[in-house]
LUMPA-326079 format. One record per atom (N, C-alpha, C, O): residue number from 1; residue in three letters; atom name; x, y, z. Coordinates in Angstrom, 2 decimals, m for minus. Example, Ala and Ser with C-alpha at 12.3 -4.5 7.8 and 13.67 -1.06 7.14 Angstrom:
- i, aa, at, east, north, up
- 1, Ala, N, 13.19, m5.69, 7.80
- 1, Ala, CA, 12.30, m4.50, 7.80
- 1, Ala, C, 13.20, m3.30, 7.80
- 1, Ala, O, 14.24, m3.32, 8.46
- 2, Ser, N, 12.85, m2.25, 7.08
- 2, Ser, CA, 13.67, m1.06, 7.14
- 2, Ser, C, 12.90, 0.03, 7.87
- 2, Ser, O, 13.41, 1.14, 8.04
//
This chain:
- i, aa, at, east, north, up
- 1, Met, N, 289.40, 33.08, 150.64
- 1, Met, CA, 288.47, 33.92, 151.36
- 1, Met, C, 287.09, 33.79, 150.70
- 1, Met, O, 286.99, 33.75, 149.47
- 2, Thr, N, 286.06, 33.74, 151.49
- 2, Thr, CA, 284.69, 33.61, 151.01
- 2, Thr, C, 284.18, 34.94, 150.48
- 2, Thr, O, 284.40, 35.99, 151.07
- 3, Asp, N, 283.47, 34.87, 149.33
- 3, Asp, CA, 282.84, 36.06, 148.77
- 3, Asp, C, 281.61, 36.37, 149.58
- 3, Asp, O, 280.68, 35.55, 149.62
- 4, Thr, N, 281.55, 37.52, 150.22
- 4, Thr, CA, 280.41, 37.90, 151.04
- 4, Thr, C, 279.60, 39.02, 150.40
- 4, Thr, O, 278.86, 39.72, 151.08
- 5, Thr, N, 279.75, 39.19, 149.10
- 5, Thr, CA, 279.01, 40.22, 148.39
- 5, Thr, C, 277.52, 39.93, 148.44
- 5, Thr, O, 277.09, 38.82, 148.13
- 6, Val, N, 276.74, 40.91, 148.83
- 6, Val, CA, 275.30, 40.77, 148.86
- 6, Val, C, 274.76, 41.07, 147.47
- 6, Val, O, 275.13, 42.08, 146.86
- 7, Lys, N, 273.90, 40.20, 146.96
- 7, Lys, CA, 273.35, 40.37, 145.63
- 7, Lys, C, 271.84, 40.45, 145.70
- 7, Lys, O, 271.19, 39.60, 146.31
- 8, Lys, N, 271.29, 41.47, 145.08
- 8, Lys, CA, 269.84, 41.62, 144.99
- 8, Lys, C, 269.48, 41.70, 143.52
- 8, Lys, O, 270.14, 42.40, 142.75
- 9, Val, N, 268.43, 41.00, 143.14
- 9, Val, CA, 267.97, 41.03, 141.76
- 9, Val, C, 266.55, 41.59, 141.75
- 9, Val, O, 265.67, 41.06, 142.44
- 10, Ser, N, 266.33, 42.63, 140.99
- 10, Ser, CA, 265.01, 43.24, 140.87
- 10, Ser, C, 264.23, 42.50, 139.79
- 10, Ser, O, 264.77, 42.20, 138.73
- 11, Ser, N, 262.96, 42.21, 140.05
- 11, Ser, CA, 262.15, 41.52, 139.06
- 11, Ser, C, 261.99, 42.35, 137.79
- 11, Ser, O, 261.74, 41.79, 136.72
- 12, Ala, N, 262.14, 43.66, 137.89
- 12, Ala, CA, 262.01, 44.52, 136.71
- 12, Ala, C, 263.20, 44.37, 135.76
- 12, Ala, O, 263.07, 44.60, 134.56
- 13, Thr, N, 264.34, 43.98, 136.30
- 13, Thr, CA, 265.54, 43.89, 135.46
- 13, Thr, C, 266.09, 42.48, 135.37
- 13, Thr, O, 267.19, 42.28, 134.84
- 14, Ser, N, 265.36, 41.50, 135.86
- 14, Ser, CA, 265.83, 40.11, 135.83
- 14, Ser, C, 265.96, 39.62, 134.40
- 14, Ser, O, 265.08, 39.87, 133.57
- 15, Pro, N, 267.04, 38.90, 134.10
- 15, Pro, CA, 267.16, 38.33, 132.76
- 15, Pro, C, 266.15, 37.21, 132.55
- 15, Pro, O, 265.76, 36.53, 133.50
- 16, Arg, N, 265.74, 37.03, 131.29
- 16, Arg, CA, 264.79, 35.97, 130.93
- 16, Arg, C, 265.50, 34.91, 130.13
- 16, Arg, O, 266.35, 35.20, 129.28
- 17, Gly, N, 265.15, 33.65, 130.40
- 17, Gly, CA, 265.69, 32.54, 129.64
- 17, Gly, C, 264.88, 32.30, 128.38
- 17, Gly, O, 263.80, 32.86, 128.20
- 18, Glu, N, 265.41, 31.48, 127.51
- 18, Glu, CA, 264.75, 31.21, 126.24
- 18, Glu, C, 263.45, 30.44, 126.39
- 18, Glu, O, 262.64, 30.42, 125.47
- 19, Met, N, 263.22, 29.82, 127.55
- 19, Met, CA, 261.98, 29.06, 127.76
- 19, Met, C, 260.96, 29.86, 128.55
- 19, Met, O, 259.94, 29.31, 128.97
- 20, Gly, N, 261.21, 31.18, 128.77
- 20, Gly, CA, 260.26, 32.04, 129.46
- 20, Gly, C, 260.53, 32.25, 130.93
- 20, Gly, O, 259.85, 33.05, 131.57
- 21, Gln, N, 261.49, 31.55, 131.50
- 21, Gln, CA, 261.78, 31.68, 132.91
- 21, Gln, C, 262.47, 33.01, 133.21
- 21, Gln, O, 263.19, 33.55, 132.36
- 22, Val, N, 262.25, 33.52, 134.42
- 22, Val, CA, 262.91, 34.74, 134.88
- 22, Val, C, 263.94, 34.33, 135.92
- 22, Val, O, 263.61, 33.67, 136.90
- 23, Tyr, N, 265.20, 34.71, 135.70
- 23, Tyr, CA, 266.24, 34.38, 136.68
- 23, Tyr, C, 266.16, 35.36, 137.83
- 23, Tyr, O, 266.21, 36.58, 137.62
- 24, Leu, N, 266.04, 34.84, 139.03
- 24, Leu, CA, 265.90, 35.68, 140.21
- 24, Leu, C, 267.25, 35.98, 140.85
- 24, Leu, O, 267.52, 37.13, 141.21
- 25, Ala, N, 268.08, 34.99, 140.99
- 25, Ala, CA, 269.40, 35.16, 141.59
- 25, Ala, C, 270.27, 34.00, 141.13
- 25, Ala, O, 269.77, 32.91, 140.83
- 26, Ser, N, 271.55, 34.24, 141.07
- 26, Ser, CA, 272.46, 33.19, 140.64
- 26, Ser, C, 273.80, 33.37, 141.32
- 26, Ser, O, 274.30, 34.49, 141.47
- 27, Gly, N, 274.36, 32.27, 141.73
- 27, Gly, CA, 275.69, 32.28, 142.32
- 27, Gly, C, 276.56, 31.26, 141.62
- 27, Gly, O, 276.24, 30.80, 140.53
- 28, Lys, N, 277.66, 30.91, 142.25
- 28, Lys, CA, 278.58, 29.95, 141.65
- 28, Lys, C, 278.03, 28.53, 141.72
- 28, Lys, O, 278.38, 27.69, 140.89
- 29, Arg, N, 277.19, 28.24, 142.71
- 29, Arg, CA, 276.74, 26.87, 142.93
- 29, Arg, C, 275.24, 26.66, 142.74
- 29, Arg, O, 274.78, 25.52, 142.68
- 30, Val, N, 274.47, 27.74, 142.65
- 30, Val, CA, 273.02, 27.58, 142.54
- 30, Val, C, 272.43, 28.79, 141.81
- 30, Val, O, 272.96, 29.90, 141.88
- 31, Ser, N, 271.31, 28.54, 141.11
- 31, Ser, CA, 270.55, 29.65, 140.54
- 31, Ser, C, 269.09, 29.44, 140.90
- 31, Ser, O, 268.64, 28.31, 141.13
- 32, Met, N, 268.35, 30.54, 140.95
- 32, Met, CA, 266.93, 30.49, 141.27
- 32, Met, C, 266.19, 31.19, 140.14
- 32, Met, O, 266.63, 32.23, 139.64
- 33, Arg, N, 265.06, 30.61, 139.74
- 33, Arg, CA, 264.30, 31.20, 138.65
- 33, Arg, C, 262.80, 31.08, 138.93
- 33, Arg, O, 262.36, 30.25, 139.72
- 34, Leu, N, 262.04, 31.92, 138.26
- 34, Leu, CA, 260.59, 31.99, 138.43
- 34, Leu, C, 259.91, 31.66, 137.12
- 34, Leu, O, 260.26, 32.20, 136.07
- 35, Trp, N, 258.94, 30.77, 137.18
- 35, Trp, CA, 258.05, 30.50, 136.06
- 35, Trp, C, 256.73, 31.17, 136.44
- 35, Trp, O, 256.08, 30.73, 137.39
- 36, Arg, N, 256.34, 32.23, 135.73
- 36, Arg, CA, 255.17, 33.03, 136.11
- 36, Arg, C, 254.05, 32.85, 135.08
- 36, Arg, O, 254.22, 33.17, 133.90
- 37, Asp, N, 252.91, 32.34, 135.54
- 37, Asp, CA, 251.72, 32.18, 134.70
- 37, Asp, C, 252.02, 31.47, 133.37
- 37, Asp, O, 251.56, 31.90, 132.31
- 38, Glu, N, 252.79, 30.39, 133.45
- 38, Glu, CA, 253.06, 29.59, 132.25
- 38, Glu, C, 251.74, 29.01, 131.76
- 38, Glu, O, 251.02, 28.40, 132.55
- 39, Pro, N, 251.41, 29.18, 130.48
- 39, Pro, CA, 250.12, 28.69, 129.98
- 39, Pro, C, 250.09, 27.17, 129.86
- 39, Pro, O, 251.14, 26.53, 129.75
- 40, Pro, N, 248.88, 26.59, 129.89
- 40, Pro, CA, 248.77, 25.14, 129.68
- 40, Pro, C, 249.42, 24.74, 128.36
- 40, Pro, O, 249.40, 25.49, 127.38
- 41, Gln, N, 249.99, 23.55, 128.37
- 41, Gln, CA, 250.67, 23.06, 127.17
- 41, Gln, C, 250.66, 21.55, 127.16
- 41, Gln, O, 250.51, 20.90, 128.19
- 42, Ser, N, 250.81, 21.00, 125.97
- 42, Ser, CA, 250.88, 19.56, 125.81
- 42, Ser, C, 252.23, 19.07, 126.32
- 42, Ser, O, 253.12, 19.85, 126.66
- 43, Asp, N, 252.34, 17.76, 126.37
- 43, Asp, CA, 253.59, 17.15, 126.80
- 43, Asp, C, 254.74, 17.63, 125.93
- 43, Asp, O, 254.64, 17.67, 124.71
- 44, Lys, N, 255.82, 17.98, 126.57
- 44, Lys, CA, 257.06, 18.29, 125.86
- 44, Lys, C, 257.90, 17.01, 125.87
- 44, Lys, O, 257.69, 16.15, 126.72
- 45, Pro, N, 258.84, 16.89, 124.94
- 45, Pro, CA, 259.69, 15.70, 124.95
- 45, Pro, C, 260.47, 15.61, 126.27
- 45, Pro, O, 260.86, 16.62, 126.85
- 46, Ala, N, 260.69, 14.40, 126.71
- 46, Ala, CA, 261.47, 14.19, 127.93
- 46, Ala, C, 262.91, 14.62, 127.70
- 46, Ala, O, 263.45, 14.48, 126.61
- 47, Val, N, 263.53, 15.15, 128.76
- 47, Val, CA, 264.93, 15.60, 128.70
- 47, Val, C, 265.68, 15.07, 129.91
- 47, Val, O, 265.09, 14.64, 130.90
- 48, Arg, N, 266.99, 15.13, 129.81
- 48, Arg, CA, 267.88, 14.86, 130.94
- 48, Arg, C, 268.77, 16.08, 131.08
- 48, Arg, O, 269.35, 16.53, 130.09
- 49, Arg, N, 268.89, 16.62, 132.25
- 49, Arg, CA, 269.74, 17.79, 132.49
- 49, Arg, C, 270.89, 17.39, 133.40
- 49, Arg, O, 270.75, 16.48, 134.23
- 50, Asp, N, 272.01, 18.05, 133.26
- 50, Asp, CA, 273.16, 17.72, 134.09
- 50, Asp, C, 273.19, 18.54, 135.38
- 50, Asp, O, 274.24, 18.67, 136.02
- 51, Tyr, N, 272.04, 19.07, 135.77
- 51, Tyr, CA, 271.93, 19.78, 137.04
- 51, Tyr, C, 270.71, 19.28, 137.80
- 51, Tyr, O, 269.78, 18.73, 137.20
- 52, Glu, N, 270.72, 19.47, 139.10
- 52, Glu, CA, 269.61, 19.09, 139.97
- 52, Glu, C, 268.64, 20.26, 140.05
- 52, Glu, O, 269.06, 21.42, 140.08
- 53, Thr, N, 267.34, 19.97, 140.08
- 53, Thr, CA, 266.32, 21.01, 140.17
- 53, Thr, C, 265.40, 20.71, 141.35
- 53, Thr, O, 264.91, 19.59, 141.50
- 54, Val, N, 265.16, 21.73, 142.17
- 54, Val, CA, 264.12, 21.66, 143.19
- 54, Val, C, 263.14, 22.79, 142.91
- 54, Val, O, 263.53, 23.85, 142.41
- 55, Gly, N, 261.87, 22.57, 143.21
- 55, Gly, CA, 260.88, 23.59, 142.92
- 55, Gly, C, 259.77, 23.62, 143.94
- 55, Gly, O, 259.60, 22.70, 144.74
- 56, Tyr, N, 259.03, 24.73, 143.90
- 56, Tyr, CA, 257.89, 24.94, 144.79
- 56, Tyr, C, 256.78, 25.60, 143.98
- 56, Tyr, O, 257.00, 26.61, 143.32
- 57, Val, N, 255.57, 25.02, 144.04
- 57, Val, CA, 254.43, 25.53, 143.29
- 57, Val, C, 253.73, 26.63, 144.08
- 57, Val, O, 253.35, 26.44, 145.23
- 58, Ile, N, 253.57, 27.79, 143.44
- 58, Ile, CA, 252.85, 28.91, 144.03
- 58, Ile, C, 251.39, 28.89, 143.61
- 58, Ile, O, 250.50, 29.07, 144.43
- 59, Ala, N, 251.14, 28.65, 142.31
- 59, Ala, CA, 249.77, 28.63, 141.79
- 59, Ala, C, 249.71, 27.73, 140.56
- 59, Ala, O, 250.71, 27.52, 139.88
- 60, Gly, N, 248.52, 27.22, 140.29
- 60, Gly, CA, 248.32, 26.40, 139.09
- 60, Gly, C, 248.58, 24.93, 139.34
- 60, Gly, O, 248.86, 24.50, 140.46
- 61, Lys, N, 248.49, 24.17, 138.26
- 61, Lys, CA, 248.69, 22.72, 138.34
- 61, Lys, C, 249.52, 22.25, 137.15
- 61, Lys, O, 249.42, 22.78, 136.05
- 62, Ala, N, 250.32, 21.23, 137.41
- 62, Ala, CA, 251.14, 20.62, 136.35
- 62, Ala, C, 251.36, 19.16, 136.71
- 62, Ala, O, 251.13, 18.73, 137.84
- 63, Glu, N, 251.82, 18.42, 135.72
- 63, Glu, CA, 252.27, 17.05, 135.96
- 63, Glu, C, 253.74, 16.97, 135.61
- 63, Glu, O, 254.18, 17.49, 134.58
- 64, Leu, N, 254.48, 16.33, 136.47
- 64, Leu, CA, 255.90, 16.06, 136.24
- 64, Leu, C, 256.03, 14.56, 136.02
- 64, Leu, O, 255.68, 13.77, 136.89
- 65, Val, N, 256.52, 14.18, 134.85
- 65, Val, CA, 256.79, 12.77, 134.58
- 65, Val, C, 258.28, 12.59, 134.81
- 65, Val, O, 259.10, 13.12, 134.06
- 66, Leu, N, 258.62, 11.83, 135.85
- 66, Leu, CA, 260.00, 11.68, 136.29
- 66, Leu, C, 260.36, 10.20, 136.31
- 66, Leu, O, 259.87, 9.44, 137.15
- 67, Glu, N, 261.21, 9.79, 135.38
- 67, Glu, CA, 261.64, 8.39, 135.29
- 67, Glu, C, 260.44, 7.45, 135.30
- 67, Glu, O, 260.45, 6.42, 135.97
- 68, Gly, N, 259.38, 7.82, 134.53
- 68, Gly, CA, 258.20, 6.97, 134.40
- 68, Gly, C, 257.14, 7.18, 135.46
- 68, Gly, O, 256.04, 6.64, 135.32
- 69, Gln, N, 257.42, 7.92, 136.51
- 69, Gln, CA, 256.44, 8.21, 137.55
- 69, Gln, C, 255.73, 9.52, 137.21
- 69, Gln, O, 256.38, 10.46, 136.74
- 70, Ile, N, 254.43, 9.60, 137.44
- 70, Ile, CA, 253.69, 10.83, 137.21
- 70, Ile, C, 253.40, 11.47, 138.57
- 70, Ile, O, 252.76, 10.87, 139.43
- 71, Leu, N, 253.89, 12.70, 138.73
- 71, Leu, CA, 253.67, 13.45, 139.96
- 71, Leu, C, 252.79, 14.65, 139.63
- 71, Leu, O, 253.15, 15.46, 138.78
- 72, Arg, N, 251.66, 14.77, 140.30
- 72, Arg, CA, 250.78, 15.93, 140.10
- 72, Arg, C, 251.27, 17.04, 141.03
- 72, Arg, O, 251.40, 16.83, 142.24
- 73, Leu, N, 251.53, 18.20, 140.46
- 73, Leu, CA, 252.03, 19.33, 141.23
- 73, Leu, C, 250.93, 20.38, 141.38
- 73, Leu, O, 250.34, 20.82, 140.40
- 74, Glu, N, 250.64, 20.76, 142.64
- 74, Glu, CA, 249.61, 21.74, 142.96
- 74, Glu, C, 250.18, 22.74, 143.95
- 74, Glu, O, 251.25, 22.51, 144.51
- 75, Pro, N, 249.48, 23.88, 144.17
- 75, Pro, CA, 250.00, 24.89, 145.10
- 75, Pro, C, 250.40, 24.28, 146.44
- 75, Pro, O, 249.66, 23.51, 147.04
- 76, Gly, N, 251.59, 24.66, 146.89
- 76, Gly, CA, 252.12, 24.16, 148.15
- 76, Gly, C, 253.00, 22.94, 148.00
- 76, Gly, O, 253.70, 22.56, 148.95
- 77, Asp, N, 252.99, 22.30, 146.83
- 77, Asp, CA, 253.84, 21.13, 146.59
- 77, Asp, C, 255.26, 21.57, 146.22
- 77, Asp, O, 255.47, 22.65, 145.67
- 78, Ser, N, 256.21, 20.72, 146.53
- 78, Ser, CA, 257.58, 20.93, 146.08
- 78, Ser, C, 258.06, 19.65, 145.42
- 78, Ser, O, 257.47, 18.58, 145.62
- 79, Trp, N, 259.13, 19.75, 144.62
- 79, Trp, CA, 259.64, 18.59, 143.90
- 79, Trp, C, 261.13, 18.66, 143.74
- 79, Trp, O, 261.75, 19.71, 143.90
- 80, Leu, N, 261.70, 17.51, 143.41
- 80, Leu, CA, 263.13, 17.39, 143.14
- 80, Leu, C, 263.31, 16.54, 141.89
- 80, Leu, O, 262.74, 15.46, 141.78
- 81, Val, N, 264.09, 17.05, 140.94
- 81, Val, CA, 264.50, 16.28, 139.78
- 81, Val, C, 266.01, 16.08, 139.91
- 81, Val, O, 266.76, 17.05, 139.78
- 82, Pro, N, 266.46, 14.86, 140.16
- 82, Pro, CA, 267.90, 14.61, 140.29
- 82, Pro, C, 268.63, 14.87, 138.97
- 82, Pro, O, 268.05, 14.73, 137.90
- 83, Ala, N, 269.88, 15.24, 139.06
- 83, Ala, CA, 270.70, 15.42, 137.87
- 83, Ala, C, 270.70, 14.12, 137.07
- 83, Ala, O, 270.85, 13.04, 137.64
- 84, Gly, N, 270.51, 14.24, 135.76
- 84, Gly, CA, 270.55, 13.07, 134.89
- 84, Gly, C, 269.25, 12.30, 134.78
- 84, Gly, O, 269.16, 11.36, 133.99
- 85, Ala, N, 268.22, 12.67, 135.54
- 85, Ala, CA, 266.95, 11.95, 135.50
- 85, Ala, C, 266.12, 12.38, 134.30
- 85, Ala, O, 266.01, 13.58, 134.01
- 86, Glu, N, 265.54, 11.42, 133.58
- 86, Glu, CA, 264.67, 11.75, 132.46
- 86, Glu, C, 263.36, 12.30, 133.02
- 86, Glu, O, 262.75, 11.71, 133.91
- 87, His, N, 262.92, 13.45, 132.46
- 87, His, CA, 261.70, 14.07, 132.97
- 87, His, C, 261.07, 14.98, 131.92
- 87, His, O, 261.72, 15.41, 130.96
- 88, Ser, N, 259.79, 15.27, 132.12
- 88, Ser, CA, 259.06, 16.24, 131.31
- 88, Ser, C, 257.96, 16.83, 132.18
- 88, Ser, O, 257.55, 16.24, 133.19
- 89, Tyr, N, 257.48, 18.00, 131.76
- 89, Tyr, CA, 256.40, 18.68, 132.47
- 89, Tyr, C, 255.22, 18.85, 131.52
- 89, Tyr, O, 255.40, 19.02, 130.32
- 90, Arg, N, 254.01, 18.79, 132.08
- 90, Arg, CA, 252.80, 19.13, 131.32
- 90, Arg, C, 252.03, 20.12, 132.18
- 90, Arg, O, 251.57, 19.77, 133.27
- 91, Ile, N, 251.90, 21.35, 131.70
- 91, Ile, CA, 251.19, 22.39, 132.45
- 91, Ile, C, 249.69, 22.18, 132.22
- 91, Ile, O, 249.23, 22.15, 131.08
- 92, Leu, N, 248.94, 22.03, 133.31
- 92, Leu, CA, 247.50, 21.76, 133.23
- 92, Leu, C, 246.67, 23.03, 133.31
- 92, Leu, O, 245.60, 23.11, 132.69
- 93, Glu, N, 247.14, 24.01, 134.07
- 93, Glu, CA, 246.48, 25.32, 134.17
- 93, Glu, C, 247.57, 26.34, 134.46
- 93, Glu, O, 248.65, 25.97, 134.92
- 94, Pro, N, 247.31, 27.64, 134.20
- 94, Pro, CA, 248.38, 28.63, 134.37
- 94, Pro, C, 249.20, 28.35, 135.64
- 94, Pro, O, 248.65, 28.21, 136.74
- 95, Phe, N, 250.50, 28.26, 135.46
- 95, Phe, CA, 251.40, 27.69, 136.46
- 95, Phe, C, 252.46, 28.71, 136.88
- 95, Phe, O, 253.15, 29.30, 136.04
- 96, Thr, N, 252.58, 28.91, 138.19
- 96, Thr, CA, 253.61, 29.78, 138.74
- 96, Thr, C, 254.39, 28.98, 139.77
- 96, Thr, O, 253.81, 28.42, 140.70
- 97, Ala, N, 255.71, 28.94, 139.60
- 97, Ala, CA, 256.55, 28.16, 140.51
- 97, Ala, C, 257.94, 28.81, 140.59
- 97, Ala, O, 258.36, 29.53, 139.68
- 98, Val, N, 258.62, 28.53, 141.67
- 98, Val, CA, 260.01, 28.94, 141.83
- 98, Val, C, 260.85, 27.68, 141.79
- 98, Val, O, 260.53, 26.68, 142.43
- 99, Glu, N, 261.95, 27.73, 141.03
- 99, Glu, CA, 262.88, 26.61, 140.94
- 99, Glu, C, 264.28, 27.07, 141.33
- 99, Glu, O, 264.64, 28.24, 141.15
- 100, Ala, N, 265.04, 26.14, 141.86
- 100, Ala, CA, 266.47, 26.37, 142.08
- 100, Ala, C, 267.22, 25.22, 141.43
- 100, Ala, O, 266.79, 24.07, 141.50
- 101, Thr, N, 268.34, 25.54, 140.80
- 101, Thr, CA, 269.14, 24.52, 140.14
- 101, Thr, C, 270.57, 24.57, 140.66
- 101, Thr, O, 271.09, 25.64, 140.97
- 102, Ser, N, 271.17, 23.42, 140.75
- 102, Ser, CA, 272.55, 23.34, 141.20
- 102, Ser, C, 273.27, 22.26, 140.41
- 102, Ser, O, 272.83, 21.11, 140.40
- 103, Pro, N, 274.38, 22.62, 139.75
- 103, Pro, CA, 274.92, 23.97, 139.60
- 103, Pro, C, 273.99, 24.83, 138.75
- 103, Pro, O, 273.03, 24.31, 138.18
- 104, Pro, N, 274.26, 26.14, 138.65
- 104, Pro, CA, 273.35, 27.04, 137.93
- 104, Pro, C, 273.00, 26.54, 136.53
- 104, Pro, O, 273.88, 26.16, 135.76
- 105, Ala, N, 271.71, 26.55, 136.21
- 105, Ala, CA, 271.22, 26.01, 134.95
- 105, Ala, C, 271.69, 26.79, 133.73
- 105, Ala, O, 271.87, 26.21, 132.66
- 106, Gln, N, 271.89, 28.09, 133.87
- 106, Gln, CA, 272.20, 28.88, 132.69
- 106, Gln, C, 273.69, 28.88, 132.31
- 106, Gln, O, 274.07, 29.52, 131.33
- 107, Val, N, 274.51, 28.17, 133.07
- 107, Val, CA, 275.93, 28.12, 132.77
- 107, Val, C, 276.16, 27.41, 131.43
- 107, Val, O, 275.63, 26.33, 131.20
- 108, His, N, 276.94, 28.00, 130.58
- 108, His, CA, 277.33, 27.42, 129.30
- 108, His, C, 276.16, 27.04, 128.41
- 108, His, O, 276.24, 26.08, 127.64
- 109, Gly, N, 275.04, 27.80, 128.49
- 109, Gly, CA, 273.92, 27.56, 127.60
- 109, Gly, C, 273.18, 26.27, 127.87
- 109, Gly, O, 272.48, 25.78, 126.99
- 110, Arg, N, 273.31, 25.69, 129.06
- 110, Arg, CA, 272.67, 24.40, 129.35
- 110, Arg, C, 271.17, 24.53, 129.49
- 110, Arg, O, 270.47, 23.51, 129.49
- 111, Asp, N, 270.65, 25.72, 129.60
- 111, Asp, CA, 269.23, 25.90, 129.88
- 111, Asp, C, 268.46, 26.42, 128.67
- 111, Asp, O, 267.43, 27.07, 128.84
- 112, Glu, N, 268.94, 26.15, 127.48
- 112, Glu, CA, 268.27, 26.62, 126.29
- 112, Glu, C, 267.14, 25.68, 125.92
- 112, Glu, O, 267.15, 24.50, 126.29
- 113, Ala, N, 266.17, 26.21, 125.19
- 113, Ala, CA, 264.99, 25.41, 124.80
- 113, Ala, C, 265.40, 24.22, 123.96
- 113, Ala, O, 264.54, 23.44, 123.54
//
C-alpha cells in the first residue's frame, strides 16, 4: 500500500545540514533543500556524489564545474548533476537556490562537508 501521509516542513523548524543547507522536505526517494544567501567563496575541491542533484537558481550567481564544463548559473537557470559526476561550485555573489536530490542526500551521512 502506498504511503499517502501529507508532510509539511516549516522553514522555522527545518533541519540544517553541515554545509549550511536547509532541508525543506524529504521522502524515501527524494529530498529538497534550500541554499539561502550563500556568500561568495573560492573554488571548493571537486566531489562525486552517489545521488543525482537538480537545482533552480532564485537569486545570485555561481559557476558549476561539471566534468570539465563550466556552467554559469543565474536567476531562472536550472541544472542537473548526474550521480557519480565530478563537480564543484564557485559562488560569485550571494546565492539562493533550491535543490532536489535522489535518493535523499542526507541518508547515511552522505551529505556531510
